[in-house]
C-alpha positions as CSV (number, residue, x, y, z in Angstrom):
1,X,-225.8,229.3,-14.2
2,X,-222.2,229.3,-13.0
3,X,-219.6,227.7,-15.2
4,X,-217.4,225.2,-13.4
5,X,-213.7,226.0,-13.1
6,X,-211.4,223.8,-15.2
7,X,-209.1,224.0,-12.1
8,X,-211.7,223.0,-9.6
9,X,-210.4,219.5,-8.7
10,X,-206.9,220.9,-8.0
11,X,-208.3,223.8,-5.9
12,X,-210.6,221.5,-3.9
13,X,-207.7,219.3,-3.0
14,X,-206.1,222.1,-1.1
15,X,-206.7,223.0,2.5
16,X,-208.5,226.4,2.5
17,X,-209.1,229.0,5.2
18,X,-210.8,232.4,5.4
19,X,-210.3,235.0,8.0
20,X,-210.4,238.8,8.5
21,X,-207.7,241.1,9.8
22,X,-207.5,244.8,10.6
23,X,-204.7,246.2,8.5
24,X,-203.9,249.9,9.2
25,X,-207.5,250.2,10.4
26,X,-208.9,248.6,7.2
27,X,-211.0,245.4,7.6
28,X,-209.4,243.0,5.2
29,X,-210.7,239.7,4.0
30,X,-207.9,237.1,3.7
31,X,-208.1,233.7,1.9
32,X,-205.4,231.0,2.3
33,X,-204.7,227.9,0.3
34,X,-202.3,225.0,1.1
35,X,-200.7,223.7,4.3
36,X,-200.4,226.2,7.1
37,X,-196.8,225.3,7.8
38,X,-195.7,225.6,4.1
39,X,-193.5,228.4,2.8
40,X,-195.6,231.5,2.4
41,X,-196.3,233.6,-0.6
42,X,-198.7,236.6,-0.7
43,X,-200.8,237.2,-3.9
44,X,-202.1,240.6,-4.8
45,X,-204.9,240.6,-7.5
46,X,-205.6,243.2,-10.2
47,X,-208.1,246.1,-10.7
48,X,-211.8,245.2,-10.2
49,X,-210.9,241.7,-9.3
50,X,-210.8,239.8,-6.0
51,X,-209.1,236.7,-4.6
52,X,-210.9,234.4,-6.9
53,X,-208.9,235.6,-9.9
54,X,-205.6,234.2,-8.6
55,X,-207.1,230.9,-7.4
56,X,-206.0,229.0,-10.5
57,X,-202.3,229.7,-9.8
58,X,-202.8,228.8,-6.1
59,X,-204.3,225.5,-7.3
60,X,-201.0,224.7,-9.1
61,X,-198.8,225.5,-6.1
62,X,-200.0,222.9,-3.5
63,X,-196.6,222.9,-1.8
64,X,-196.9,226.6,-0.7
65,X,-199.1,228.5,1.7
66,X,-200.7,231.0,-0.6
67,X,-202.2,234.0,1.1
68,X,-204.6,236.2,-0.9
69,X,-206.2,239.3,0.5
70,X,-209.0,241.1,-1.3
71,X,-207.5,244.5,-2.0
72,X,-209.1,247.4,0.0
73,X,-212.3,248.5,-1.7
74,X,-212.8,245.2,-3.6
75,X,-214.3,241.8,-2.9
76,X,-215.1,241.6,0.9
77,X,-212.5,244.2,2.1
78,X,-213.3,247.7,3.3
79,X,-212.1,250.6,1.2
80,X,-209.1,252.8,2.0
81,X,-209.9,256.4,3.2
82,X,-208.3,257.5,-0.1
83,X,-207.1,255.0,-2.6
84,X,-203.8,256.4,-3.8
85,X,-200.9,254.2,-4.9
86,X,-199.0,255.2,-1.8
87,X,-201.9,254.2,0.4
88,X,-202.2,250.8,-1.3
89,X,-198.4,250.3,-0.9
90,X,-198.5,251.2,2.7
91,X,-201.5,248.9,3.3
92,X,-199.6,246.0,1.6
93,X,-196.5,246.6,3.7
94,X,-198.7,246.6,6.8
95,X,-200.5,243.5,5.6
96,X,-197.3,241.5,5.1
97,X,-196.1,242.6,8.5
98,X,-199.4,241.6,10.1
99,X,-200.3,238.4,8.4
100,X,-197.2,236.7,7.0
101,X,-194.2,235.3,8.9
102,X,-191.1,237.3,9.2
103,X,-187.4,236.6,9.9
104,X,-185.9,233.7,8.1
105,X,-189.3,232.7,6.6
106,X,-190.1,236.0,5.0
107,X,-192.8,235.5,2.3
108,X,-192.5,236.0,-1.4
109,X,-195.0,238.5,-2.8
110,X,-196.8,238.2,-6.2
111,X,-198.8,240.9,-8.0
112,X,-200.9,240.7,-11.1
113,X,-201.6,243.7,-13.4
114,X,-202.6,246.6,-11.0
115,X,-201.4,244.3,-8.2
116,X,-197.9,244.5,-9.9
117,X,-197.9,248.3,-9.4
118,X,-199.0,248.0,-5.8
119,X,-196.3,245.3,-5.1
120,X,-193.6,247.2,-6.8
121,X,-194.3,250.5,-5.0
122,X,-194.5,248.6,-1.7
123,X,-191.2,246.9,-2.4
124,X,-189.6,250.2,-3.3
125,X,-190.7,251.5,0.1
126,X,-189.3,248.6,2.2
127,X,-191.8,245.7,1.8
128,X,-190.4,242.8,3.9
129,X,-190.4,240.2,1.1
130,X,-187.9,237.6,0.2
131,X,-188.7,237.6,-3.6
132,X,-191.1,239.4,-5.9
133,X,-193.2,237.9,-8.7
134,X,-195.0,240.3,-11.2
135,X,-197.5,238.7,-13.6
136,X,-198.6,240.9,-16.6
137,X,-196.8,243.8,-15.0
138,X,-197.8,247.3,-16.0
139,X,-194.7,248.6,-17.7
140,X,-196.0,251.2,-20.0
141,X,-197.7,254.5,-18.9
142,X,-201.5,254.2,-19.7
143,X,-201.9,257.9,-20.4
144,X,-199.2,258.0,-23.2
145,X,-198.4,255.9,-26.2
146,X,-200.8,253.5,-28.0
147,X,-203.2,253.0,-25.1
148,X,-203.7,256.7,-24.3
149,X,-207.1,257.2,-26.1
150,X,-208.5,254.0,-24.6
151,X,-207.3,254.9,-21.1
152,X,-208.8,258.4,-21.3
153,X,-212.1,256.9,-22.5
154,X,-212.1,254.5,-19.6
155,X,-211.3,257.3,-17.2
156,X,-214.3,259.2,-18.5
157,X,-216.4,256.1,-18.0
158,X,-215.4,255.7,-14.3
159,X,-215.8,259.4,-13.6
160,X,-219.3,259.3,-15.2
161,X,-220.2,256.3,-13.0
162,X,-219.0,258.1,-9.9
163,X,-220.9,261.4,-10.8
164,X,-224.3,259.8,-11.7
165,X,-227.0,259.2,-9.1
166,X,-226.1,256.0,-7.2
167,X,-228.5,253.6,-8.9
168,X,-227.5,254.8,-12.4
169,X,-223.8,254.8,-11.6
170,X,-223.9,251.3,-10.2
171,X,-225.8,250.2,-13.3
172,X,-223.2,251.7,-15.6
173,X,-220.3,250.1,-13.7
174,X,-221.9,246.7,-13.8
175,X,-223.5,246.9,-17.3
176,X,-223.2,243.4,-18.7
177,X,-222.1,244.5,-22.2
178,X,-219.3,246.6,-20.8
179,X,-218.0,243.8,-18.4
180,X,-218.3,241.3,-21.3
181,X,-216.5,243.6,-23.6
182,X,-213.6,244.0,-21.2
183,X,-213.4,240.3,-20.8
184,X,-213.5,239.6,-24.5
185,X,-210.7,242.2,-25.1
186,X,-208.4,240.5,-22.7
187,X,-209.1,236.8,-23.4
188,X,-206.9,235.2,-26.1
189,X,-207.6,231.5,-25.6
190,X,-209.3,229.6,-28.5
191,X,-210.7,227.0,-26.1
192,X,-214.4,227.8,-26.0
193,X,-215.0,226.1,-22.6
194,X,-212.1,228.1,-21.0
195,X,-213.3,231.3,-22.6
196,X,-216.8,230.7,-21.3
197,X,-215.5,230.2,-17.8
198,X,-213.3,233.4,-18.0
199,X,-216.4,235.4,-19.0
200,X,-218.3,233.8,-16.1
201,X,-215.6,234.8,-13.7
202,X,-215.7,238.4,-14.8
203,X,-219.5,238.4,-14.7
204,X,-219.5,237.1,-11.1
205,X,-216.6,239.0,-9.6
206,X,-215.7,242.0,-11.6
207,X,-218.3,244.2,-9.9
208,X,-217.7,243.5,-6.2
209,X,-216.5,246.7,-4.8
210,X,-217.1,248.9,-1.7
211,X,-218.2,252.0,-3.5
212,X,-218.0,253.9,-6.8
213,X,-215.5,256.2,-5.3
214,X,-213.2,253.2,-4.4
215,X,-213.4,252.0,-8.1
216,X,-212.6,255.5,-9.5
217,X,-209.7,256.1,-7.2
218,X,-208.2,252.7,-7.8
219,X,-208.5,253.1,-11.6
220,X,-206.8,256.5,-11.4
221,X,-204.0,255.0,-9.4
222,X,-203.7,252.2,-12.0
223,X,-203.4,254.5,-15.0
224,X,-201.2,257.2,-13.4
225,X,-198.4,254.8,-12.2
226,X,-196.3,252.0,-13.5
227,X,-193.9,249.3,-12.2
228,X,-191.0,250.9,-14.0
229,X,-191.1,254.2,-12.1
230,X,-189.9,252.4,-9.0
231,X,-188.1,249.4,-10.4
232,X,-184.6,250.6,-9.7
233,X,-185.4,250.9,-6.0
234,X,-186.5,247.2,-5.6
235,X,-183.7,245.3,-3.9
236,X,-185.3,241.8,-3.8
237,X,-184.9,239.4,-6.7
238,X,-187.7,239.8,-9.2
239,X,-189.4,237.4,-11.6
240,X,-191.5,238.9,-14.4
241,X,-194.1,236.7,-16.2
242,X,-195.6,238.2,-19.4
243,X,-197.8,237.1,-22.2
244,X,-196.7,237.7,-25.8
245,X,-200.2,238.9,-26.8
246,X,-200.8,241.3,-24.0
247,X,-202.6,244.4,-25.4
248,X,-202.2,246.4,-22.2
249,X,-198.4,246.1,-21.9
250,X,-196.7,245.1,-25.2
251,X,-193.8,242.7,-24.9
252,X,-191.2,245.2,-25.9
253,X,-192.0,247.2,-22.7
254,X,-191.6,244.1,-20.6
255,X,-188.0,243.6,-21.9
256,X,-187.2,247.2,-21.1
257,X,-188.8,246.8,-17.6
258,X,-186.6,243.8,-16.8
259,X,-183.5,245.9,-17.4
260,X,-184.7,248.5,-14.9
261,X,-184.5,246.2,-11.9
262,X,-181.2,245.5,-10.2
263,X,-182.0,241.8,-10.2
264,X,-184.7,240.5,-12.5
265,X,-185.5,237.8,-15.0
266,X,-188.4,237.7,-17.6
267,X,-190.4,234.6,-18.7
268,X,-192.6,235.1,-21.7
269,X,-195.6,232.7,-22.1
270,X,-196.8,232.2,-25.7
271,X,-200.2,232.8,-27.2
272,X,-201.6,234.5,-24.1
273,X,-202.4,238.1,-23.2
274,X,-203.3,239.9,-20.0
275,X,-205.0,236.9,-18.4
276,X,-202.1,234.6,-17.7
277,X,-203.7,233.8,-14.3
278,X,-206.7,232.3,-16.1
279,X,-205.2,230.9,-19.3
280,X,-201.7,229.7,-18.3
281,X,-201.8,229.1,-14.5
282,X,-199.9,225.8,-14.7
283,X,-197.1,227.4,-16.7
284,X,-197.0,230.5,-14.5
285,X,-196.8,228.2,-11.4
286,X,-193.9,226.3,-12.9
287,X,-192.0,229.6,-13.4
288,X,-192.8,230.6,-9.8
289,X,-191.5,227.3,-8.4
290,X,-188.2,227.5,-10.4
291,X,-187.7,231.1,-9.2
292,X,-188.4,230.4,-5.6
293,X,-185.9,227.5,-5.8
294,X,-183.1,229.7,-7.1
295,X,-180.2,230.7,-4.9
296,X,-180.0,234.4,-4.4
């Protein structure tokens, strides 16, 4: 039985719309929250997620038009022909040009986790965004440092799932103990009800993808690239939001990442890890509102 969202009342109070768009030839599912005439912000979710993961933050931004596509290959969107980071970045630039207003009302763009890499690379290549928000940004290379062994093991897992016969490969990717283990590793909250809902979210939405190939290619893109490798080429103002208990990107790397951007600020939320969007959406939304209200 599904666990009800602690943010359900706020989300249900928002106008919501679903549509599809062809973006660079890729059928893309698009979900919108908030008034159609409100200032726009595009959300980009993380690896193996879909638009549901960023709904808690959207629920706390009722004054904005929040536009959340399912990334190609995940949720209800078709896969890219080949899911490299450059292909994701090109798709996002085309998505913003196709979906969001331009000119004086250019959208802000937000990325979480793997989405932070996609947004940063798109911004470095000319993304037409007024401001950039990166939540739990990937600042440290996954294939070096403390996370190297874990990343290599995960890469082996995804390669094995892609190489096995289809039925066995899909079973491996969606194996409940593995999905629950990933969820338990990232969740830091002590609230049992909130933790139960987080696990339910991962159980329901963590295995919605177009193909095993799409998952493997996206994972390889996520561990072979970082935000930092393109930070110096991002001209727009940047807001970083990090958790002080993030096991995927330790806080020291976030401070170093901030210094790599021409114009960036860092907000650190206490007692939370890589799931800021689930555990601290109200606080994250408050940071976003302050950032969007700043004069450039």
